[in-house]
C-alpha positions as CSV (number, residue, x, y, z in Angstrom):
1,X,-8.9,-20.8,-9.7
2,X,-10.4,-21.4,-6.3
3,X,-7.6,-22.3,-3.8
4,X,-4.8,-20.9,-5.9
5,X,-4.8,-17.7,-3.9
6,X,-4.5,-19.5,-0.6
7,X,-1.5,-21.5,-1.8
8,X,0.0,-18.3,-3.3
9,X,-0.5,-16.4,-0.1
10,X,0.8,-19.2,2.2
11,X,4.0,-19.5,0.2
12,X,4.6,-15.8,0.5
13,X,3.6,-15.5,4.2
14,X,5.8,-18.3,5.3
15,X,8.8,-16.8,3.4
16,X,8.2,-13.3,4.8
17,X,7.9,-14.8,8.3
18,X,11.5,-15.9,8.1
19,X,12.4,-12.2,8.5
20,X,9.3,-10.5,10.0
21,X,8.0,-11.8,13.3
22,X,4.2,-11.6,13.7
23,X,2.3,-8.8,11.9
24,X,0.3,-11.4,9.8
25,X,-2.6,-9.1,9.1
26,X,-0.3,-6.2,8.1
27,X,1.5,-8.5,5.7
28,X,-1.8,-9.8,4.3
29,X,-3.0,-6.2,3.7
30,X,0.3,-5.2,2.1
31,X,0.1,-8.1,-0.3
32,X,-3.6,-7.3,-1.0
33,X,-2.6,-3.8,-2.0
34,X,0.2,-5.2,-4.3
35,X,-2.2,-7.6,-6.0
36,X,-4.8,-4.8,-6.4
37,X,-2.3,-2.5,-8.1
38,X,-2.3,0.1,-5.4
39,X,0.2,1.8,-3.1
40,X,0.6,1.8,0.7
41,X,1.3,4.5,3.3
42,X,3.0,2.9,6.3
43,X,2.6,5.3,9.3
44,X,4.8,4.3,12.2
45,X,7.5,5.4,14.6
46,X,11.1,4.6,13.5
47,X,12.5,1.1,14.1
48,X,9.3,-1.0,13.7
49,X,10.6,-2.8,10.6
50,X,9.0,-0.9,7.7
51,X,12.2,-0.9,5.5
52,X,12.9,-4.6,6.3
53,X,9.3,-5.5,5.4
54,X,9.5,-3.8,2.0
55,X,12.9,-5.4,1.2
56,X,11.6,-8.8,2.3
57,X,8.5,-8.5,0.1
58,X,10.7,-7.5,-2.9
59,X,13.1,-10.4,-2.4
60,X,10.3,-12.9,-2.0
61,X,8.8,-12.1,-5.4
62,X,12.1,-11.6,-7.3
63,X,11.4,-7.9,-7.7
64,X,13.7,-4.9,-8.1
65,X,13.9,-2.7,-5.0
66,X,14.8,0.9,-4.6
67,X,14.7,3.3,-1.6
68,X,14.5,7.1,-1.5
69,X,15.2,9.0,1.7
70,X,13.0,12.0,1.4
71,X,14.5,15.3,2.7
72,X,13.5,19.0,2.3
73,X,16.2,19.6,-0.3
74,X,15.2,16.5,-2.5
75,X,14.3,17.6,-6.1
76,X,11.7,15.9,-8.4
77,X,14.6,15.0,-10.7
78,X,16.2,13.0,-7.8
79,X,13.2,10.8,-8.0
80,X,12.4,10.5,-11.7
81,X,15.9,11.0,-13.2
82,X,17.1,13.5,-15.8
83,X,18.9,13.8,-19.1
84,X,22.6,14.3,-18.8
85,X,24.9,15.5,-21.6
86,X,27.4,12.8,-22.7
87,X,30.4,14.4,-24.3
88,X,31.6,11.2,-26.0
89,X,28.3,10.5,-27.6
90,X,27.6,14.2,-28.2
91,X,24.0,13.8,-27.0
92,X,21.8,13.8,-23.9
93,X,21.5,10.5,-22.2
94,X,18.8,9.6,-19.7
95,X,20.0,8.9,-16.2
96,X,17.1,7.0,-14.7
97,X,16.0,7.7,-11.2
98,X,14.9,5.3,-8.5
99,X,11.3,5.2,-9.7
100,X,12.4,2.8,-12.4
101,X,12.0,-0.2,-10.2
102,X,9.3,-2.7,-9.1
103,X,9.0,-1.9,-5.3
104,X,9.9,1.6,-4.2
105,X,10.3,2.6,-0.6
106,X,9.6,6.3,-0.2
107,X,11.0,6.8,3.3
108,X,9.6,9.7,5.4
109,X,7.7,11.1,2.4
110,X,6.3,14.0,4.4
111,X,9.8,15.5,4.8
112,X,10.0,16.5,1.1
113,X,8.4,19.7,-0.3
114,X,5.0,19.5,-1.9
115,X,6.7,20.0,-5.3
116,X,8.8,16.9,-4.8
117,X,5.9,14.9,-3.4
118,X,3.9,15.8,-6.6
119,X,6.8,14.4,-8.7
120,X,6.1,11.0,-7.2
121,X,2.4,11.4,-7.6
122,X,2.4,11.1,-11.4
123,X,4.4,7.9,-11.2
124,X,2.0,6.5,-8.6
125,X,-1.3,7.4,-10.4
126,X,-0.4,7.4,-14.1
127,X,2.2,4.7,-14.0
128,X,4.4,6.9,-16.1
129,X,7.4,9.3,-15.7
130,X,7.7,12.5,-17.7
131,X,11.3,13.8,-18.2
132,X,11.8,16.8,-20.5
133,X,8.5,16.2,-22.2
134,X,9.1,12.5,-22.9
135,X,7.1,9.8,-21.1
136,X,8.6,6.6,-19.8
137,X,7.1,3.6,-18.0
138,X,8.5,2.7,-14.6
139,X,8.8,-0.9,-13.5
140,X,6.0,-3.4,-14.0
141,X,4.6,-4.0,-11.4
142,X,5.2,-0.6,-9.8
143,X,4.4,-0.6,-6.0
144,X,5.2,2.3,-3.7
145,X,5.5,1.8,0.0
146,X,5.7,5.3,1.6
147,X,6.5,5.8,5.2
148,X,6.0,8.7,7.6
149,X,6.5,9.2,11.3
150,X,3.2,10.2,13.0
151,X,4.9,11.6,16.1
152,X,7.7,13.9,14.8
153,X,6.2,16.8,12.7
154,X,9.1,19.3,12.9
155,X,10.4,20.1,9.4
156,X,7.6,18.1,7.6
157,X,5.1,18.9,4.9
158,X,1.9,17.1,5.6
159,X,0.5,15.2,2.6
160,X,-2.5,17.0,1.1
161,X,-5.9,15.2,0.9
162,X,-5.5,14.7,-2.9
163,X,-2.2,12.8,-2.4
164,X,-3.5,10.8,0.6
165,X,-6.3,9.6,-1.7
166,X,-3.8,8.1,-4.1
167,X,-2.7,5.6,-1.5
168,X,-4.8,2.5,-1.6
169,X,-4.2,1.7,2.1
170,X,-2.8,3.3,5.2
171,X,-1.3,0.8,7.5
172,X,0.6,0.7,10.8
173,X,2.9,-2.1,11.9
174,X,2.8,-1.1,15.6
175,X,5.3,-2.2,18.3
176,X,5.6,-5.9,18.9
177,X,4.1,-7.8,21.8
178,X,6.5,-9.1,24.5
179,X,6.6,-12.6,23.0
180,X,7.2,-11.2,19.5
181,X,10.0,-9.1,20.7
182,X,11.7,-12.1,22.3
183,X,11.2,-14.0,19.1
184,X,12.9,-11.2,17.2
185,X,15.9,-11.2,19.5
186,X,16.2,-15.0,19.1
187,X,15.9,-14.8,15.3
188,X,18.6,-12.2,14.9
189,X,21.0,-13.6,17.6
190,X,23.5,-15.1,15.2
191,X,22.5,-14.1,11.6
192,X,20.7,-11.6,9.4
193,X,17.7,-13.6,8.0
194,X,17.1,-11.1,5.1
195,X,20.6,-11.8,3.7
196,X,19.8,-15.5,3.4
197,X,16.2,-15.1,2.1
198,X,15.5,-16.5,-1.3
199,X,12.6,-15.7,-3.6
200,X,9.6,-18.1,-3.7
201,X,7.6,-16.5,-6.5
202,X,8.4,-14.7,-9.8
203,X,6.9,-11.5,-11.3
204,X,5.3,-13.7,-13.9
205,X,3.4,-15.6,-11.1
206,X,2.4,-12.2,-9.7
207,X,1.0,-11.1,-13.1
208,X,-0.9,-14.4,-13.4
209,X,-2.4,-13.9,-9.9
210,X,-3.7,-10.5,-10.9
211,X,-5.4,-12.0,-13.9
212,X,-7.2,-14.5,-11.7
213,X,-8.2,-11.7,-9.2
214,X,-9.9,-9.8,-12.1
215,X,-12.3,-12.8,-12.4
216,X,-13.3,-12.8,-8.7
217,X,-17.0,-12.3,-8.4
218,X,-18.6,-9.5,-6.3
219,X,-22.4,-10.0,-5.8
220,X,-24.7,-7.1,-6.3
221,X,-25.7,-7.1,-2.6
222,X,-22.0,-6.9,-1.6
223,X,-21.5,-3.9,-4.0
224,X,-24.6,-2.3,-2.4
225,X,-23.1,-2.9,1.0
226,X,-19.9,-1.1,-0.1
227,X,-22.0,1.9,-1.4
228,X,-23.9,2.1,1.9
229,X,-20.7,2.3,3.8
230,X,-19.1,4.9,1.5
231,X,-22.3,7.1,1.4
232,X,-22.3,7.1,5.2
233,X,-18.9,8.7,5.2
234,X,-20.3,11.7,3.3
235,X,-23.2,12.4,5.7
236,X,-22.9,13.8,9.2
237,X,-22.2,17.0,11.0
238,X,-18.6,16.2,11.7
239,X,-17.8,15.4,8.1
240,X,-15.7,17.8,6.1
241,X,-14.7,15.4,3.3
242,X,-16.1,12.0,2.6
243,X,-14.8,9.0,0.6
244,X,-14.6,9.7,-3.1
245,X,-15.6,7.3,-5.9
246,X,-11.9,6.5,-6.3
247,X,-11.9,5.2,-2.7
248,X,-14.9,2.9,-3.4
249,X,-13.1,1.5,-6.5
250,X,-10.1,0.9,-4.4
251,X,-12.2,-1.0,-1.9
252,X,-13.6,-3.1,-4.7
253,X,-10.2,-4.0,-6.1
254,X,-8.9,-4.8,-2.6
255,X,-11.9,-6.9,-1.7
256,X,-11.3,-9.1,-4.8
257,X,-7.6,-9.5,-4.0
258,X,-8.4,-10.2,-0.3
259,X,-11.0,-12.8,-1.2
260,X,-8.6,-14.5,-3.6
261,X,-5.9,-14.7,-0.9
262,X,-8.5,-16.4,1.3
263,X,-9.0,-19.1,-1.3
264,X,-12.3,-17.9,-2.7
265,X,-13.4,-16.8,-6.1
266,X,-16.1,-14.5,-4.7
267,X,-16.3,-11.7,-2.1
268,X,-18.2,-11.7,1.2
269,X,-19.2,-8.9,3.5
270,X,-16.4,-9.9,6.0
271,X,-13.8,-8.9,3.3
272,X,-15.3,-5.4,3.2
273,X,-15.3,-5.2,7.0
274,X,-11.6,-6.2,7.2
275,X,-10.6,-3.7,4.6
276,X,-12.8,-0.7,5.4
277,X,-10.5,1.0,7.9
278,X,-7.2,0.6,6.0
279,X,-8.7,1.5,2.7
280,X,-11.2,4.3,3.7
281,X,-10.1,6.0,7.0
282,X,-7.3,8.1,5.5
283,X,-9.6,9.4,2.8
284,X,-12.0,11.3,5.0
285,X,-11.5,14.6,6.8
286,X,-13.4,15.3,10.0
287,X,-14.0,18.7,11.6
288,X,-11.6,20.3,14.1
289,X,-11.4,18.4,17.4
290,X,-12.5,15.1,16.0
291,X,-9.2,13.3,17.0
292,X,-7.2,13.2,13.7
293,X,-6.5,9.8,12.2
294,X,-7.6,8.0,15.4
295,X,-10.9,9.8,15.0
296,X,-11.4,8.7,11.4
297,X,-10.7,5.1,12.3
298,X,-13.3,5.2,15.1
299,X,-15.7,6.9,12.6
300,X,-15.3,4.1,10.0
301,X,-15.7,1.4,12.8
302,X,-18.9,3.1,13.9
303,X,-20.2,3.1,10.3
304,X,-19.4,-0.6,10.0
305,X,-21.1,-1.4,13.2
306,X,-24.3,0.4,12.2
307,X,-24.6,-0.6,8.5
308,X,-26.9,-3.6,7.9
309,X,-24.9,-6.6,6.6
310,X,-26.4,-8.6,3.6
311,X,-27.0,-12.3,4.2
312,X,-27.7,-13.6,0.7
313,X,-25.7,-16.3,-1.1
314,X,-22.6,-14.5,-2.4
315,X,-21.3,-17.0,-5.0
316,X,-21.8,-16.5,-8.7
């Protein structure tokens, strides 16, 4: 098993790099969440390549892709689908919504009403869709990449803490550096790279990768290190809401996937350090005047800096 993850990752990273310039760590974390059976919230200003990244990932692994543009008038049935009466058949026929896919881009999710946001929540958490009392299974795998603009808040409905907790990671692509932006202009001068992109892996290979990740070893001292970090998010005067056990389990699953992509069959504390901010920061709520999301990131970084790091042998 050891080394398989590195080859798997390099094959995907090099293919995605044909379309996406730079952002290696963002791509690595996105793939980590996919392999860990989670979902991702991409928070960025428009035009940074969020949609293109989602389409590139879907095309690279031969996955079905769907996109929903969230608006205030969007209904839950617009997401899940609904039963429509067919006169010829004299019966109701299910018209499937966009959730019946493998990779779903939920664009500007905070523009929809809480009721519609909740319609997606069941699909994300339970991996099922309920329509008129009947339960259906969306795609397998089912991976949601939701986006929201952190700057423009007019006409938006902020995601409640309970729904934020359903996202395995919160990521930001950020604006490119000068060299990266020049490389983007050169890459798109004469062609559209996404149109020519071919898949390099199958969904079967993705399923096999997940089986291997389940066998990645996490030493007791690394698990204790994770608990120390999570417990620290629940203590302090500025804390309103700390990381839940769901957040710690998400960190465990991500650590195993991240280690596997690094070519190891065991986790080390550096995996936890790399994942702590994207996995934990959006799950905590600080008191008024603590700086919003930037404040939670600094809070997690402070905990990482002050938590003793284990030094034992981490292999099985």
